[in-house]
C-alpha positions as CSV (number, residue, x, y, z in Angstrom):
1,M,-68.9,63.2,4.5
2,S,-72.6,63.8,4.9
3,D,-74.9,62.1,7.5
4,G,-76.1,58.8,6.0
5,Q,-73.7,58.8,3.1
6,K,-72.4,55.3,2.4
7,T,-68.7,54.6,2.3
8,L,-66.6,52.3,0.1
9,L,-63.0,51.3,0.8
10,L,-61.4,50.2,-2.5
11,T,-57.9,48.8,-3.0
12,G,-56.1,48.9,-6.4
13,A,-57.9,52.1,-7.4
14,S,-55.2,53.6,-9.6
15,R,-56.4,52.2,-13.0
16,G,-58.7,50.0,-15.0
17,I,-61.4,48.2,-12.9
18,G,-60.5,50.3,-9.9
19,H,-61.0,53.6,-11.7
20,A,-64.4,52.4,-13.1
21,T,-65.5,51.3,-9.6
22,V,-64.7,54.7,-8.1
23,K,-66.8,56.3,-10.9
24,R,-69.7,53.8,-10.5
25,F,-70.0,54.3,-6.7
26,G,-69.5,58.0,-7.1
27,R,-72.5,58.3,-9.4
28,E,-74.5,56.6,-6.6
29,G,-73.5,59.3,-4.1
30,W,-71.1,57.1,-2.1
31,R,-67.9,58.4,-0.5
32,V,-65.0,56.3,-1.8
33,L,-61.7,55.8,0.1
34,T,-59.0,54.6,-2.3
35,C,-55.9,52.6,-1.6
36,S,-52.9,52.1,-3.8
37,R,-49.1,51.9,-3.8
38,Q,-48.9,55.3,-5.5
39,P,-49.8,58.7,-4.1
40,F,-53.1,60.3,-5.3
41,D,-52.9,61.4,-8.9
42,P,-54.5,64.8,-9.3
43,R,-55.6,63.8,-12.9
44,C,-58.2,61.3,-11.3
45,P,-61.5,62.9,-12.2
46,W,-63.4,62.7,-8.9
47,P,-63.9,65.2,-6.1
48,G,-62.3,64.8,-2.7
49,G,-59.9,62.2,-4.1
50,E,-56.7,63.3,-2.4
51,E,-58.2,63.6,1.1
52,N,-59.9,60.2,0.7
53,H,-56.7,58.4,-0.5
54,I,-54.5,56.1,1.5
55,Q,-51.1,55.2,0.1
56,I,-50.3,51.6,1.1
57,D,-47.9,49.0,-0.1
58,L,-50.0,45.9,0.3
59,A,-47.0,43.7,-0.4
60,D,-45.7,44.8,3.0
61,P,-47.8,43.1,5.7
62,T,-46.4,45.4,8.4
63,A,-47.4,48.5,6.4
64,T,-50.8,47.1,5.7
65,M,-51.6,46.5,9.3
66,A,-50.2,49.9,10.3
67,A,-52.5,51.5,7.7
68,L,-55.6,50.2,9.5
69,Q,-55.3,53.0,12.0
70,V,-55.2,55.6,9.2
71,I,-58.2,54.0,7.5
72,R,-60.2,53.8,10.7
73,A,-59.6,57.5,11.3
74,K,-61.0,58.4,7.9
75,L,-63.9,56.0,8.2
76,M,-65.2,57.6,11.4
77,G,-66.9,54.3,12.4
78,R,-68.7,53.6,9.1
79,L,-67.8,51.2,6.3
80,D,-70.6,50.0,4.0
81,A,-68.4,48.0,1.5
82,L,-64.8,46.8,1.1
83,V,-63.7,45.9,-2.4
84,N,-60.4,44.0,-2.5
85,N,-59.3,44.8,-6.1
86,A,-55.6,45.2,-5.8
87,G,-53.6,42.4,-7.5
88,I,-50.1,41.9,-8.9
89,S,-48.8,39.4,-11.4
90,P,-45.0,39.5,-12.0
91,K,-43.7,38.7,-15.5
92,G,-40.5,37.2,-16.9
93,P,-38.3,38.7,-19.6
94,C,-40.3,40.5,-22.3
95,G,-43.4,40.0,-20.3
96,S,-43.3,36.2,-20.4
97,R,-45.5,34.1,-18.1
98,L,-43.7,32.9,-14.9
99,N,-44.6,29.3,-14.2
100,S,-44.4,27.3,-11.0
101,I,-40.9,26.2,-11.6
102,D,-39.3,29.6,-12.6
103,T,-41.1,32.0,-10.2
104,D,-38.7,33.3,-7.5
105,L,-40.0,32.3,-4.0
106,R,-39.7,36.0,-2.9
107,D,-42.1,36.9,-5.7
108,W,-44.5,34.2,-4.5
109,G,-44.5,35.9,-1.1
110,K,-45.2,39.4,-2.6
111,V,-48.0,38.1,-4.8
112,F,-49.7,36.3,-1.9
113,H,-49.3,39.3,0.4
114,V,-51.1,41.6,-2.1
115,N,-53.6,39.2,-3.6
116,F,-54.5,37.0,-0.7
117,F,-53.4,38.2,2.7
118,A,-54.3,41.9,2.3
119,P,-58.0,41.2,1.8
120,I,-58.3,39.2,5.0
121,V,-56.1,41.7,7.0
122,L,-58.4,44.6,5.9
123,A,-61.6,42.7,6.5
124,R,-60.6,41.4,9.9
125,G,-59.2,44.8,11.0
126,L,-62.4,46.6,9.9
127,R,-65.0,44.0,10.9
128,D,-66.6,46.3,13.5
129,E,-67.1,49.1,10.9
130,L,-68.5,46.6,8.4
131,S,-70.8,45.0,11.0
132,A,-72.1,48.3,12.1
133,T,-73.6,48.9,8.6
134,K,-74.3,45.2,7.8
135,G,-71.9,45.8,4.9
136,A,-70.5,43.9,2.1
137,V,-67.1,42.6,1.0
138,V,-66.2,41.9,-2.6
139,N,-63.0,40.1,-3.4
140,V,-61.7,40.4,-7.0
141,T,-60.4,37.0,-8.1
142,S,-59.7,36.0,-11.7
143,I,-60.5,33.4,-14.4
144,A,-56.9,32.4,-13.9
145,G,-57.9,31.0,-10.5
146,S,-59.8,28.2,-12.2
147,H,-57.8,27.5,-15.4
148,V,-54.2,27.7,-16.5
149,H,-54.0,31.0,-18.3
150,P,-51.6,31.7,-21.2
151,F,-50.4,35.0,-19.6
152,A,-51.2,35.0,-15.9
153,G,-48.4,33.5,-13.9
154,A,-48.6,30.5,-11.5
155,A,-48.2,32.7,-8.3
156,Y,-51.0,35.0,-9.5
157,A,-53.3,32.1,-10.5
158,T,-52.9,30.2,-7.2
159,S,-53.3,33.4,-5.1
160,K,-56.6,34.0,-6.9
161,A,-57.7,30.4,-6.4
162,A,-56.9,30.8,-2.7
163,L,-58.9,34.1,-2.6
164,K,-61.9,32.3,-4.0
165,A,-61.7,29.7,-1.2
166,L,-61.1,32.5,1.3
167,T,-64.3,34.2,0.1
168,R,-66.3,31.1,1.0
169,E,-64.7,30.9,4.4
170,M,-65.2,34.6,5.1
171,A,-68.9,34.4,4.0
172,H,-69.3,31.6,6.7
173,D,-67.5,33.6,9.4
174,F,-68.7,37.1,8.7
175,G,-72.3,36.1,8.0
176,P,-73.3,36.1,11.7
177,L,-72.1,39.7,11.9
178,G,-74.5,40.6,9.1
179,V,-71.7,41.1,6.6
180,R,-72.0,39.5,3.1
181,V,-68.8,38.3,1.3
182,N,-68.7,37.5,-2.4
183,A,-66.2,37.5,-5.2
184,I,-66.1,38.4,-8.9
185,A,-63.8,36.6,-11.4
186,P,-63.0,38.9,-14.4
187,G,-61.8,37.5,-17.7
188,E,-60.2,39.5,-20.5
189,I,-61.0,43.1,-19.6
190,E,-59.9,46.0,-21.8
191,T,-57.3,47.8,-19.6
192,S,-53.8,49.1,-20.0
193,I,-52.2,45.9,-18.7
194,L,-53.5,43.5,-21.4
195,S,-50.8,41.2,-22.7
196,P,-49.9,40.9,-26.4
197,G,-51.8,38.0,-27.9
198,T,-55.1,38.6,-25.9
199,E,-56.8,39.1,-29.3
200,K,-56.4,35.3,-29.9
201,I,-58.3,34.6,-26.7
202,V,-61.1,37.0,-27.7
203,E,-61.6,35.2,-31.0
204,G,-62.7,32.2,-29.0
205,L,-65.1,33.9,-26.6
206,P,-68.8,33.4,-27.1
207,L,-69.3,37.2,-27.0
208,R,-66.3,37.8,-29.3
209,R,-65.2,40.9,-27.5
210,L,-63.2,42.2,-24.5
211,G,-65.1,43.2,-21.4
212,Q,-65.1,46.8,-20.3
213,P,-64.0,48.0,-16.8
214,S,-67.4,49.6,-16.3
215,E,-69.1,46.2,-16.9
216,V,-67.0,44.7,-14.0
217,A,-67.8,47.8,-11.9
218,D,-71.5,47.2,-12.4
219,V,-71.3,43.7,-11.0
220,I,-69.3,45.0,-8.0
221,W,-72.0,47.6,-7.4
222,F,-74.7,44.9,-7.5
223,L,-72.9,42.9,-4.9
224,C,-72.5,45.9,-2.6
225,S,-76.1,47.0,-3.1
226,E,-79.4,46.0,-1.5
227,A,-80.2,44.2,-4.8
228,S,-78.0,41.4,-3.6
229,S,-79.1,41.4,0.0
230,Y,-79.4,37.6,0.2
231,V,-76.3,36.8,-1.9
232,T,-73.2,35.7,0.0
233,G,-70.4,33.1,-0.5
234,T,-70.5,33.1,-4.3
235,E,-68.2,34.0,-7.1
236,I,-69.6,35.7,-10.2
237,E,-67.7,35.2,-13.4
238,V,-67.5,38.3,-15.6
239,N,-65.8,36.9,-18.7
240,G,-68.0,36.9,-21.7
241,G,-68.5,33.1,-21.5
242,Q,-64.8,32.4,-21.4
243,H,-65.4,29.6,-18.8
244,V,-67.8,27.6,-20.9
């Protein structure tokens, strides 16, 4: 880490939007600390990845809080941006959608620990480091937080709706510290976890195509950069017009 180099802490970095975000910030010269359930994969194409990786099971609140000490040691007092990208959405048999009646209550708890509680645990635990740089927080929500989705389950959807509301509350509370808090809500993005049948949704999108992870990463970059220095408390939809 060089003097003056900005630092990003990113959860859910192991694939898709997370991978694209690491690459985007890396091109800008940022140091990126990554967090995921898995150990660092040496196939990830960025330098210093293993030493800047923290293995955390965000579904375990005790482990998440314990990891703060490890993260702080790696940050060395500086955090310019926190991107809460990690999210889980359990499925039923053959990948079927789990509705509010069928979802096991234990699964509700796991989903909310990863998708909702982990973002505030990390932001609260690292508020001094964020405040020191007048940094930014970006919470990754979802189009499923606003509409019933054919594939996203009820627990996932409600956790993302709660995260949207939390973004507003955090913007209010962290603002006096000089920290901006925003959210992005991706729609159908071309990643390895797309559900069969997504092509039917794409046919109805105004842009008639899937979004690319790099397009989502560009919006995350905007919200962490000086270009959005007076933007806080908002959610940007990145969905090709799926919400209209």
